[in-house]
N, C-alpha and C positions, 0 to 999 in steps of 0.2 A: 428348274433344279426341281428336283427331287423331292417332294412330298410323305414324308410316315408322317406314317400314326398306329403308337402302339397303343391294345385294347389289355390294359391294367399298366400304366406304362405308371405309375406313384409307386408297383412294389419296388422288394424289394431290387428284383433280378431285375425288374427294367430299368428300373434307375441306375442298377449296376451292370447294366449296358448300355446302356445314354451316355452317360454323363460324362466317360473318355470315350467314347465319341464325339459330343457337343464338345468339350476339350481340342481334340483333336481335327476339328471339321472334318470329319469322317459324314456331318449333321450339322445342318446350317440352325439357328435354335430359331428361324423363323423358316424352318420346311419344315417344323416337328411341334407335332397334336398331340394329348398323355388323354384318357381316358383313365377320372377312377371316380370310386362309388364318393368321395368327396365333395368332387370334382379339383382341389387343389393339394397340395401336394412338396413339402418344402425341398430344396437337395438345387431347382432351377434357378435361384438365381441371380444363378452368373452371364446367362440368359435370358433375361427377361420376358422376350420376342418367343416363349417358346409362349406353344395355349395349350393351357387344360379344357377338362370339359370333362361331365357327367355322362354325356350323349353321343358312346360308340355311334349310331347313327346320324352325327354328328360327323368326330370324327373322320369316318372312311368314307362318308361323301368325298372328300376334300384331302383326301391319301390319294399317290398311287402306291403305294404300298401301305400294308396294311403291317402289322407282327402282333403276334395271339403268347403274353406274358399274364398269362390265368392260372389255376388251380382244374385242370386238364374238371373235377370238378362240379365246375361253375362256368362248364364251354359251352351248359343250356340251354344259359339261359342268355347268348350272345345269339339273335339269330339279325341277319346281315347275306344279301345278295353285291361279293367278292368277287362278279365275274368281271374276268378283263384285268385286274390288277393283282399284284404279286402278293400274300401275304406268307409270311414268314411268321410259325410254332417254334415258340420251346417253350413247348407240351411235353411233358415223359403222354405215353399210351397213347396218343391219337393218332391215326393213321394220315398218311396222306391222303387212300381215299377217301377213310369219310371224312378231311376235310373237305375234299373236292368236296365232295357231298353236300356233306354243311353250307357250304357257304359258297358254292356253283365254281370256286377258284381251278383255274386248270393252269398258272402261272405257284409251284408252290413250292420250298422248303422249309424243313425242318429238320435245326436246330436242336441239339443235347447243351449249353452252356453249364457249370458249377459255382455250386454260392463262390469260387475266387474271382471269377468277375472282379469281385467290387476295389482289388485288389490287383486288377487289369491282369490276374495268374492262372485264369482257366485254360482250359482245353477242351473245346468244343469241338467235338465235330455235325457236318451238313451234312444236307444230300437233296439231289431236284429234280423234283418232276421233271421225265421229257421234253412237257414243254416252255420250262424254263429255261430263257438266252442268259445269255454269255455275261448280256451287264444283269438283266437279275443276278447270277454267280459273283458275279468282282463285286456288286453292290454291298453282296452279304459275309461276303468277305473281309473287306475293309471293314463292314460291321465286328465282329467277329474279336480283327485281331485287334483292337483300338481296348478290347478283354482281355489278349494272353495273344494264344495262340489257336488259329481253327486249321480243319485238317480236312477237306471233303472230305466223302467217301461213296459210297458205290450201291450198298443197298439197304434196306430199314430192320433186317439182322443183323448188317452188324451197328447200324443207332440203335439197340434196343437192349446189346452187348453191351457199347459205350452206355447207356447211358446207368447201369451197372457200373461200370470197371471204373468211366471219371464223372459222372452226374449226383455219383455218390460224393460230391467233394471232402470235403474234411468229413467225413461219419464213418468211418475203415475205422482209417486211423485214430479219429477219438475212438473206437470202442480197441485200438489195442493201448494205445496209450494206455485207459482207459485200466488194462491187465493193468497195466506195468507197475501203476503208481498206486494201482489196491495191493498187489504184490508190493510194494514196498514199505506200506503199510503194517500187514502183515509181520513183513518183521519190525518195527519197533523203525519208523521212519515219522517223523511228525509230514498228514495231508496235506499242509502250503509244504509241501518243502519237498515230499515228495513230483507234488504236481506243477511244482518252478523246475527239478530238475529235470523233468519228463519233455515240458513242453524248450522248453530252451536245447531235449535233446534229438528230440524233432526236425525242432530249429533246424540246426546247428546239419543234421544228417542230411533231412533233404537237402537242401543248402547242394552238400555237397556231393551229391548223388546226380545233381541238376547236369551240373559241371565237371563231373566225371568222365574221362575218357572209357572209361571200363565200363562196358555191360553191368548191372544190378547181380541178375550169377554172378557174372568176371571179381564183384569186390566180393562177397558171397564167400571165394574160391579162396580171392586173398588171404582174409579173415581165415575158413580154417589150414592152412596151410605153415601161415602164423603158428596154430595149437598154441594158446593162451587159453588164455578163460573165454572172448567171446568163441573160441573155436567150440569148447566147450560147449559152453550153452543153445552153440549151431547144433550142435552135433542131439543135443536132449533133443531141440523143439525137430528136426527131423526126426529124428524118436519118437517121439507121441502125434509124427506125423500130422503138425503144422499144415501143410497142401491143404491136406484134404474140405475142412472144415473154407478153410478163405473161396474154391471153388467151391465146392457148399450152398456158399453165401452170394457169390455172385450170380451159380447157375440163377438165382432162385430169385431176384431181382431181372436177375435179364429177361426171367420168365413171361415176371407181373410186368415188364414189359410192350414183353409179347400179345398180354395177354389181352388188354385194351379196357376201354370207357366201360362195354361187354362185363366186365367180370370185380368190376370197382364193388 
């Protein structure tokens, strides 16, 4: 039975990945150890065999697989020799080479889940170092699929871009939603009503988009062809070059991911 140790397993992302995996039987409770500053965190009560600790050293000693689920700025405080183990990192800005140098590991998987993992709706791109085995990759795929969709990719450049594109979770959508809410308020609509309307719009729109056989571009064209009120809005947005600030935002976020910890 593969023994998994998760450093930072009590944090929101650690739990968002682990609780679905436990529920689906990807990980057995007795095969899981999580570390946290407090040594005990809520959420694992249905699996009393899960071990909790403050000691990353003790966690790593017993683990075949060590997952790093901490803020990148906290990584310097973790000094472990993980040679011979599979290391899975869900941190942005920390490259395969950096992880190998820090932890003396050769079998390394980097992944970038997002906040929707807690709803089993994450899109999680991941890549593996050349030394990683087929069994290692199969384990990682099962783990990430418990929290949504998983996609193996080939390069760290792709992972940096996905850190911007999907690692943002609801943030970029929330910025668009906030702009819509603020506009509604300026038009005299009460803020609570505007927020309720926009939240429902995004829920319904996302559900329709996810289930549609049309591509997003085809959906836009369908509304343009209808030539109604939505088409008028889309045409005005296009005239204002709505794509440029979106591209600029993605480019900036991807560049920050690629810059690494040396440019904190």
